[in-house]
C-alpha positions as CSV (number, residue, x, y, z in Angstrom):
1,M,-82.4,-0.9,-3.2
2,V,-84.8,2.0,-4.1
3,V,-82.9,5.6,-3.6
4,I,-85.5,8.6,-3.2
5,K,-83.8,12.0,-4.5
6,L,-84.6,15.8,-4.3
7,D,-82.8,17.2,-6.9
8,Q,-81.4,21.5,-6.8
9,V,-84.7,22.1,-4.8
10,K,-83.8,25.8,-4.2
11,L,-84.5,27.7,-1.0
12,H,-83.7,30.8,0.6
13,A,-82.4,30.9,4.3
14,F,-80.8,32.7,7.0
15,H,-77.1,30.3,7.6
16,G,-74.1,31.6,8.2
17,V,-71.8,33.3,10.5
18,Y,-70.4,36.2,9.2
19,S,-72.2,39.9,8.7
20,G,-75.5,40.2,7.1
21,E,-75.7,36.6,6.4
22,P,-78.6,36.3,9.6
23,L,-80.2,38.8,8.5
24,V,-79.9,39.4,4.7
25,G,-80.0,35.7,4.0
26,G,-79.2,33.9,0.9
27,D,-79.7,31.1,-1.8
28,F,-79.0,27.7,-0.9
29,E,-79.4,24.2,-2.8
30,V,-80.3,21.3,-1.1
31,N,-79.7,17.6,-2.8
32,L,-81.0,14.9,-0.6
33,E,-80.7,10.9,-1.1
34,V,-82.4,8.4,0.7
35,E,-81.7,4.4,0.2
36,Y,-83.9,1.6,1.3
37,D,-84.7,-2.5,0.3
38,D,-87.7,-2.7,-1.3
39,A,-87.3,-6.4,-1.0
40,G,-91.0,-7.6,-0.9
41,I,-92.6,-3.9,-1.9
42,A,-95.2,-4.1,-4.5
43,F,-95.2,-0.1,-5.2
44,D,-99.1,-0.1,-5.6
45,A,-99.5,3.1,-3.4
46,L,-97.8,5.9,-1.6
47,Q,-97.7,4.5,1.3
48,D,-95.1,1.6,-0.2
49,T,-92.3,3.8,-0.6
50,I,-91.0,7.4,1.1
51,S,-93.0,10.1,-0.3
52,Y,-90.7,13.1,-1.8
53,V,-93.1,15.6,-0.4
54,S,-92.3,14.6,3.0
55,L,-88.9,15.1,2.4
56,F,-88.8,18.3,1.0
57,D,-91.4,19.3,3.9
58,L,-88.7,17.9,6.5
59,V,-85.8,19.8,4.2
60,N,-88.0,23.1,3.8
61,S,-89.0,23.1,7.9
62,R,-84.5,22.5,8.5
63,M,-84.3,25.5,6.1
64,K,-86.4,27.6,7.6
65,V,-84.4,27.2,10.9
66,P,-81.3,30.5,10.7
67,T,-77.9,27.9,11.8
68,P,-74.5,29.2,11.5
69,L,-73.0,26.3,10.0
70,L,-74.5,24.2,7.2
71,E,-72.8,21.2,8.4
72,K,-75.2,21.8,11.4
73,V,-78.2,22.1,8.9
74,G,-77.5,18.6,7.2
75,K,-76.4,16.7,10.3
76,L,-79.9,17.6,11.6
77,I,-82.1,17.2,8.7
78,L,-80.6,13.8,8.0
79,D,-81.2,13.0,12.1
80,D,-85.2,14.0,10.5
81,V,-84.9,11.7,7.8
82,F,-83.7,9.0,9.7
83,D,-86.6,9.5,12.8
84,M,-89.4,9.8,10.4
85,F,-88.3,6.5,8.4
86,P,-86.2,4.2,10.7
87,F,-85.8,1.5,8.3
88,I,-83.5,3.6,5.2
89,K,-80.0,2.1,5.1
90,S,-78.4,5.2,4.0
91,S,-79.0,9.0,3.1
92,R,-76.9,11.5,1.5
93,I,-77.2,15.2,1.7
94,S,-75.0,18.3,0.1
95,I,-75.6,21.8,0.6
96,F,-74.7,25.1,-1.5
97,K,-74.4,28.6,-1.3
98,L,-74.9,29.9,-4.2
99,Q,-73.4,33.2,-3.8
100,A,-70.8,32.9,-1.0
101,P,-69.6,36.6,0.7
102,I,-66.0,35.9,-0.2
103,P,-64.2,38.7,-2.3
104,N,-64.0,38.0,-5.9
105,F,-64.9,34.3,-5.6
106,Q,-67.1,32.9,-8.8
107,G,-69.1,29.3,-8.0
108,R,-71.0,28.1,-4.4
109,V,-69.6,26.9,-1.2
110,G,-71.0,23.8,-0.1
111,I,-71.3,21.0,2.3
112,S,-72.3,16.8,1.6
113,L,-72.4,14.6,4.5
114,N,-73.2,10.7,4.0
115,R,-74.7,8.1,6.6
116,V,-74.8,4.4,6.3
117,Y,-77.3,2.6,8.9
């Protein structure tokens, strides 16, 4: 099995349900893993694998669409990945809000979704 990863991708987006979040936006971190079977693949050309540029483009496009809940954003990204690469065996995503609008809170909040196909 091969795992293609996007790790600690930082993006500014407009997700959230609290006042101001959809207007001001915030900084997010996205981690994505896509796993597929490498049996019989020579890995001599980009066509022999999943381009991490294609994965980033999917993530970047979805993150640009303001959405109240991160769970929905993650679901839509995984849907897009499977639509583009229907041969994958599993996918995992985590999305973290780096500055949560919680008084006196230091840290990050986020979601994780896992799928097995």
